[in-house]
C-alpha positions in Angstrom: 0.0 0.0 0.0 2.8 2.4 0.9 4.2 2.2 -2.7 0.9 3.2 -4.1 0.4 6.0 -1.7 3.7 7.6 -2.3 3.5 7.1 -6.0 0.2 8.8 -6.1 1.6 11.6 -3.8 4.4 12.2 -6.4 1.9 12.4 -9.3 -0.5 14.6 -7.4 2.2 17.0 -6.4 3.4 17.3 -10.0 -0.1 18.0 -11.3 -0.5 20.8 -8.8 2.9 22.4 -9.5 2.0 22.4 -13.2 -1.0 24.6 -12.3 1.3 27.0 -10.3 -0.1 25.7 -6.9 2.1 23.8 -4.5 0.6 20.6 -2.8 -0.1 22.4 0.5 -2.3 25.0 -1.0 -0.2 28.2 -1.2 1.6 30.0 -4.0 5.0 28.4 -4.7 6.6 31.9 -4.7 5.1 32.7 -1.3 5.8 29.4 0.5 8.0 29.4 3.5 10.0 32.6 3.2 13.5 32.1 4.6 16.8 33.9 4.7 18.9 34.1 1.6 16.2 32.4 -0.4 16.2 33.0 -4.2 14.0 32.0 -7.1 16.7 29.6 -8.4 16.7 27.8 -5.1 12.9 27.7 -4.9 12.8 26.2 -8.4 15.4 23.6 -7.5 13.5 22.8 -4.3 10.2 22.3 -6.1 11.5 20.3 -8.9 9.4 17.3 -9.1 12.2 15.2 -10.6 14.3 15.8 -7.5 12.5 14.5 -4.5 14.6 15.2 -1.3 12.8 12.6 0.7 12.9 9.8 -1.9 15.3 7.6 0.1 13.0 8.1 3.1 10.0 7.0 1.2 11.7 4.0 -0.3 12.8 2.9 3.2 9.1 3.0 4.3 8.1 0.9 1.3 10.9 -1.6 2.2 9.5 -1.8 5.8 6.1 -2.7 4.5 7.4 -5.2 1.9 9.5 -6.9 4.5 6.5 -7.4 6.7 4.7 -9.5 4.1 6.0 -12.7 5.8 2.5 -13.9 6.0 -0.5 -13.4 3.8 -2.8 -10.8 5.3 -5.6 -12.7 7.0 -9.0 -11.5 8.2 -10.7 -13.3 11.1 -13.9 -11.8 12.3 -13.1 -8.2 12.9 -9.3 -8.5 13.2 -7.4 -7.2 10.1 -3.6 -8.0 9.7 -1.8 -5.6 7.4 1.7 -5.1 6.2 1.9 -1.3 6.7 1.6 -1.6 10.4 3.7 -4.7 10.8 0.9 -6.8 12.2 1.2 -9.4 9.3 4.9 -10.1 10.0 5.1 -13.8 10.8 6.3 -14.2 14.4 9.0 -16.8 15.1 7.9 -20.1 16.6 10.1 -22.1 19.0 9.2 -25.4 17.3 10.0 -24.2 13.8 13.7 -23.8 13.0 14.4 -20.8 10.9 11.0 -19.1 11.6 12.8 -16.0 12.8 13.9 -14.9 9.4 10.8 -12.9 8.5 10.9 -10.8 11.6 14.7 -10.3 11.3 14.2 -8.9 7.7 11.5 -6.6 9.0 13.8 -5.4 11.8 16.6 -4.7 9.4 14.2 -2.6 7.2 13.0 -0.6 10.1 16.5 0.1 11.4 17.4 1.4 7.9 14.3 3.7 7.8 15.1 5.0 11.3 18.6 5.8 10.2 17.2 7.7 7.2 15.1 9.8 9.5 18.1 10.5 11.7 20.0 11.6 8.6 17.3 14.2 7.9 17.6 15.5 11.5 21.4 15.8 11.0 21.2 18.3 8.2 21.3 21.4 10.3 24.3 20.0 12.2 26.1 19.5 8.9 25.2 23.1 7.9 23.1 22.0 5.1 20.1 24.3 5.6 19.2 24.4 2.0 18.5 20.7 1.8 16.9 20.9 5.2 14.4 23.4 3.9 13.7 21.3 0.8 13.2 18.2 3.0 10.8 20.1 5.3 8.7 21.4 2.4 8.4 17.9 0.9 7.4 16.4 4.3 4.8 19.3 4.8 3.3 18.4 1.3 3.3 14.7 2.1 1.6 15.3 5.4 -1.1 17.3 3.7 -1.6 14.6 1.1 -1.8 11.9 3.7 -4.4 14.0 5.6 -6.5 14.0 2.5 -6.3 10.3 2.1 -7.1 9.8 5.8 -10.3 11.9 6.0 -13.3 12.8 3.9 -13.0 16.5 4.7 -11.5 18.9 2.2 -8.2 20.2 3.5 -8.1 23.4 1.3 -10.1 25.1 -1.4 -8.8 26.6 -4.6 -9.9 26.7 -8.2 -8.3 23.3 -8.9 -10.2 21.6 -6.1 -12.7 18.9 -7.1 -15.8 17.6 -5.5 -15.0 14.6 -3.2 -11.3 14.8 -4.3 -10.2 12.8 -1.3 -12.4 9.8 -2.2 -11.1 10.0 -5.8 -7.5 9.8 -4.5 -8.2 6.7 -2.5 -10.0 5.2 -5.5 -7.0 5.8 -7.8 -4.7 4.2 -5.2 -7.0 1.2 -5.0 -7.1 0.9 -8.9 -3.3 0.5 -8.9 -3.4 -2.6 -6.7 -2.9 -6.0 -8.5 -6.3 -7.3 -7.1 -9.5 -5.8 -5.9 -9.0 -3.6 -2.9 -11.3 -1.5 -0.7 -10.4 2.2 -1.2 -11.2 2.9 2.4 -8.4 0.6 3.6 -6.1 3.4 2.6 -7.4 5.6 5.4 -5.8 3.7 8.2 -2.5 3.3 6.3 -2.4 7.1 5.5 -3.3 8.0 9.1 -0.5 5.9 10.5 2.1 7.4 8.1 0.7 10.9 8.7 1.3 10.7 12.4 5.0 9.8 12.0 5.5 12.4 9.2 3.8 15.1 11.3 6.2 14.4 14.2 9.2 14.6 11.9 7.9 17.8 10.5 7.6 19.3 14.0 11.2 18.4 14.6 12.5 19.9 11.5 10.5 23.1 12.1 11.9 23.4 15.5 15.4 23.0 14.1 14.8 25.8 11.7 13.5 28.1 14.4 16.7 27.4 16.4 18.8 28.0 13.4 17.3 31.3 12.7 18.0 32.4 16.3 21.6 31.3 15.9 21.4 29.1 18.9 24.6 27.3 19.8 23.1 23.8 20.1 21.1 21.6 17.9 18.9 18.6 18.6 19.8 15.9 16.2 18.0 12.7 17.4 14.4 11.8 18.1 15.0 11.1 21.8 16.4 14.6 22.2 13.1 16.0 20.9 11.2 13.6 23.2 9.4 12.3 20.1 8.1 8.7 19.8 7.3 7.4 16.3 5.1 4.4 15.6 8.1 3.1 13.5 10.3 3.2 16.7 7.7 1.6 18.9 7.2 -1.2 16.5 11.0 -1.7 16.1 11.5 -1.7 19.9 8.8 -4.4 20.3 10.2 -6.5 17.5 13.8 -6.4 18.7 12.8 -7.3 22.3 10.7 -10.2 21.1 13.5 -11.4 18.8 16.1 -11.3 21.6 13.7 -13.4 23.8 13.1 -15.8 21.0 16.8 -16.5 20.5 17.3 -16.9 24.3 14.6 -19.5 24.3 16.0 -21.1 21.2 19.3 -21.6 22.9 18.4 -22.4 26.5 14.9 -23.9 26.6 13.8 -27.4 25.7 11.3 -27.8 22.8 8.2 -29.9 23.5 6.7 -31.6 20.5 7.8 -32.1 16.9 10.5 -29.9 15.6 9.9 -28.5 12.1 12.4 -26.9 9.6 10.9 -23.9 7.7 11.3 -24.7 4.0 11.4 -20.9 3.1 14.2 -20.5 5.6 16.2 -23.2 3.8 15.9 -21.3 0.5 16.6 -17.9 1.9 19.6 -19.0 3.9 21.2 -21.4 1.4 24.8 -20.8 1.0 25.2 -18.9 4.2 28.3 -20.0 6.3 25.9 -20.6 9.3 22.9 -21.7 7.4 22.4 -24.8 9.6 22.9 -23.5 13.2 19.4 -22.2 13.4 18.0 -25.6 12.4 19.5 -27.4 15.4 17.3 -28.0 18.5 18.8 -27.1 21.9 20.3 -29.8 24.1 20.7 -27.4 27.0 18.2 -29.4 29.1 20.6 -32.4 29.0 23.4 -30.2 30.4 21.7 -28.2 33.2 18.6 -28.3 35.3 17.3 -25.7 37.6 15.9 -26.6 41.1 14.6 -24.8 44.2 14.8 -26.4 47.6 11.7 -28.4 48.4 10.6 -26.1 51.2 10.2 -23.3 48.7 7.8 -23.9 45.8 6.9 -21.1 43.4 4.3 -23.2 41.8 3.8 -25.8 39.0 3.5 -23.1 36.4 6.8 -21.3 37.3 9.7 -20.9 34.9 11.8 -23.2 36.9 9.1 -26.0 36.8 8.9 -25.6 33.0 12.6 -25.6 32.5 12.6 -22.2 31.0 16.2 -21.1 31.6 15.7 -18.1 29.2 13.0 -16.6 31.5 15.1 -16.9 34.6 18.1 -15.5 32.8 16.0 -12.5 31.6 14.7 -11.9 35.1 18.2 -12.1 36.5 19.5 -9.5 34.1 16.5 -7.2 34.8 17.1 -7.6 38.5 20.8 -6.6 38.2 20.0 -3.6 36.0 17.2 -2.5 38.4 19.5 -2.6 41.4 22.9 -1.6 40.1 21.7 0.5 37.3 22.5 0.1 33.6 24.8 3.1 33.3 26.7 2.2 36.5 26.9 -1.5 36.0 27.4 -1.6 32.2 29.0 1.7 31.1 31.4 2.1 28.2 34.1 3.1 30.7 36.1 0.9 33.0 33.7 -1.1 35.3 33.4 0.5 38.8 32.0 -1.8 41.4 28.8 -0.4 43.0 28.8 0.3 46.7 27.8 -2.5 49.1 25.7 -1.8 52.2 27.6 -1.9 55.5 25.0 -4.0 57.2 21.4 -5.3 56.9 18.4 -4.9 59.1 20.4 -3.0 61.7 17.8 -0.5 62.9 16.9 -0.6 66.6 13.4 -1.8 65.8 14.5 -4.6 63.6 17.1 -5.7 66.2 14.6 -5.6 69.1 12.0 -7.8 67.4 9.0 -9.0 69.4 9.6 -9.8 73.1 8.8 -13.4 74.3 6.4 -12.2 76.8 4.4 -10.0 74.4 0.7 -9.6 75.2 -0.1 -8.4 71.7 0.4 -4.6 72.0 0.9 -2.9 68.6 4.4 -1.7 67.6 4.9 2.0 67.2 4.3 3.3 63.6 7.9 4.5 63.3 9.2 1.1 64.3 7.1 -0.7 61.7 8.2 1.8 59.0 11.9 1.2 60.0 11.4 -2.6 59.9 9.7 -2.5 56.4 12.5 -0.1 55.0 15.2 -2.5 56.4 13.6 -5.6 55.0 12.9 -4.2 51.5 16.4 -2.8 51.1 17.9 -6.1 52.2 15.7 -8.0 49.8 16.7 -5.7 46.9 20.3 -6.2 47.5 19.9 -10.0 47.9 18.0 -10.2 44.6 20.7 -8.3 42.7 23.5 -10.3 44.3 21.8 -13.7 43.7 21.0 -12.7 40.2 24.7 -12.2 39.6 25.4 -15.6 41.2 22.9 -17.3 39.0 24.2 -15.8 35.7 27.8 -16.6 36.7 26.9 -20.2 37.4 24.9 -20.5 34.2 27.5 -19.0 31.8 30.4 -20.9 33.4 28.7 -24.3 33.7 30.6 -27.1 31.8 29.2 -27.5 28.3 27.1 -24.4 28.3 29.4 -22.3 26.2 30.0 -25.2 23.7 26.2 -25.7 23.3 25.7 -21.9 22.7 28.4 -21.9 20.0 26.9 -25.0 18.4 23.5 -23.1 18.2 25.2 -20.1 16.5 26.7 -18.3 19.4 25.6 -14.9 20.7 26.1 -13.0 17.5 22.5 -12.4 16.4 21.5 -11.6 20.0 24.3 -9.1 20.3 23.4 -7.5 17.0 19.8 -7.0 18.0 20.9 -5.6 21.5 23.3 -3.2 19.9 20.6 -1.9 17.6 18.2 -1.5 20.6 20.8 0.4 22.6 22.2 2.6 19.8 18.8 3.8 18.7 17.7 4.4 22.4 14.7 2.1 22.2 14.5 1.4 25.9 12.4 4.5 26.4 9.7 3.0 24.1 9.9 -0.5 25.6 10.8 -0.3 29.3 10.1 -4.1 29.8 12.8 -4.8 27.3 15.3 -2.1 28.2 17.5 -4.5 30.4 18.1 -6.7 27.2 20.5 -4.0 26.0 23.2 -5.5 28.2 23.5 -8.4 25.7 25.2 -6.1 23.2 28.5 -7.5 24.5 27.9 -10.8 26.3 31.6 -11.3 27.1 32.0 -8.0 28.8 28.7 -8.5 30.7 29.9 -11.9 31.9 33.2 -10.4 33.1 31.5 -7.7 35.1 29.0 -10.2 36.6 32.1 -12.2 37.8 33.6 -9.2 39.4 30.4 -8.1 40.9 29.8 -11.6 42.4 33.2 -11.8 43.9 32.6 -8.6 45.8 29.0 -9.3 46.9 29.3 -13.0 47.8 30.2 -12.5 51.5 27.6 -9.7 51.9 25.0 -12.2 50.4 25.6 -14.6 53.2 25.3 -11.7 55.8 22.1 -10.5 54.2 20.6 -14.0 54.1 21.5 -14.4 57.8 20.0 -11.0 58.7 16.6 -11.9 57.1 16.6 -15.3 58.8 17.2 -13.6 62.1 14.4 -11.1 61.5 12.1 -14.1 60.8 12.9 -15.5 64.2 12.9 -12.3 66.2 9.4 -11.5 65.0 8.1 -15.1 65.5 6.9 -15.4 61.8 6.5 -19.1 62.2 4.2 -18.7 65.2 0.4 -18.7 65.0 -2.2 -17.6 67.5 -2.9 -20.3 70.1 -6.6 -21.4 70.6 -8.6 -19.6 73.3 -9.0 -23.0 75.1 -5.2 -23.4 75.5 -3.8 -22.9 78.9 -0.8 -21.0 77.6 -2.4 -18.4 75.5 -0.2 -16.4 73.2 -1.1 -13.2 71.5 1.1 -11.6 68.9 1.0 -8.0 67.6 -0.8 -7.5 64.3 2.5 -6.2 62.8 3.8 -9.8 62.8 1.5 -10.6 60.0 2.8 -7.6 58.0 6.5 -8.6 58.5 5.7 -12.2 57.6 3.9 -11.2 54.4 6.9 -8.9 53.3 9.5 -11.7 54.0 7.5 -14.3 52.1 6.8 -12.0 49.2 10.5 -11.1 49.0 11.2 -14.8 48.2 9.7 -14.4 44.8 12.3 -11.8 44.0 15.5 -13.2 45.4 15.0 -16.9 45.3 16.9 -17.7 42.1 17.3 -21.4 41.5 20.4 -23.5 41.8 21.9 -25.2 38.7 22.8 -28.9 38.6 23.4 -31.6 36.2 20.0 -33.4 35.6 20.8 -36.5 37.5 22.2 -34.5 40.5 19.1 -32.3 40.9 17.0 -34.9 42.7 19.8 -35.9 45.1 20.3 -32.1 46.0 16.6 -31.6 46.7 16.5 -34.5 49.1 19.6 -33.3 50.9 18.3 -29.7 51.2 15.0 -31.1 52.6 16.8 -33.3 55.1 19.0 -30.4 56.3 16.0 -28.1 56.6 14.1 -30.5 58.7 17.0 -30.9 61.2 17.5 -27.1 61.5 13.8 -26.3 62.3 13.8 -23.9 65.1 11.9 -25.2 68.2 13.0 -22.7 70.7 9.5 -21.5 71.3 7.2 -24.3 72.4 4.1 -22.2 71.6 5.2 -21.9 67.9 3.3 -23.9 65.4 4.5 -24.8 61.9 8.0 -24.8 60.5 10.6 -22.1 60.9 11.0 -21.4 57.2 14.2 -19.8 56.0 13.4 -16.7 54.0 16.4 -17.0 51.8 
């Protein structure tokens, strides 16, 4: 559709210029007065054979054509189209090579985004003449797309026709190779118009700054705080692609594995054309397990053997605690500061007296206890995430299996694109995946981090265990008929809840060889049973370790 729209735009603009009227409804000689403008420059700018934004339009056409990985399908009221990327065939874990369609679409979107950035760099390169020509063309395109999008006439002059907008859509539909509803061009035109309008606004602001002789120039979309649909779609696609390849490498495949025939044809002759056709054997090398006393549920990533999900969560936890810029900067790695102690406030150290009669804790004490607990859990989550990643990447056989499946190259390529184009602002849930832009450096820094926090991790674990004991979190209220009646403050339930909820954030699984996992679970369960705290005869239930 984009090729028909932009071709129709070119013809439409040429027809209007032949009548002495520019496409945005004003006289060519009066359009956009600017400094040092001359009739020669205006003629060159408005020459229909020299379209300043031609490469940009071609890039958008390529984005749409690359999205034709699947035939547009209409089911009930859902319409999949190529112009918005919804028809791009998503990769499937059980089909080897099914990622090619999305990867081609990503490459096309990256090229289109670089074309947009090149337009924004024109003032920085002191090429204001071309900048003005580009701005004029984009303004004309914006006006044309607005006409396709709506039924309302956008301007009136002697060359305006009745219902001209409908006629434009009809002409676009006639150029399609098969029968096409003209109204389907409305949505496509509206989508392109939104992005073109935002780019126009950026260029107009640049020209205003240039005329004021300001010393600085904004040259990228994030500096303008502008978010294009093209950027949003690219961020979403790259994030999903990275997650797919992590699943392809680390997760087992359930069911029949199929090789995509179209992938074989497209990748024939490539030096690595067979690495994406190999199913992962990682489940035969490693297995994740929690101790039996802690069960996140049968639907958890650990229960499903989804190593990629745990790896992604570990990376996100590290970035959230240590910070991306601090932990993974381009400069030499500087180890983040480590807390001096954990749960050291007076209220946390005091706990609940044994002879408590259930009087509530002061509000200030409860706030201090909650703050201590949350901060300790945040550190423990970041530290244990480092430990999990270190164990995973250094486990015997893991590196060899990753290389057998094509290595980290395609993941690093996607992560570099995600980081260099600053797409994290558009897809916060995938922002942490940018650390995969250099897996080797990331692994080195994780190792250094773990060597520094390992001792503090043990101290933090012990501090949370002591907090559980001090507040009698294993205890329950004794029945009223009991001779030894025990009443606990209501704050005990709050502390117990916070400690239990924290387990979901810092209880990263341990890694073992598949045959050793069952033995380790039995050993952990045995040790846990022997270590149950029985110091308080009125406590009922087990004394669960919180870490």
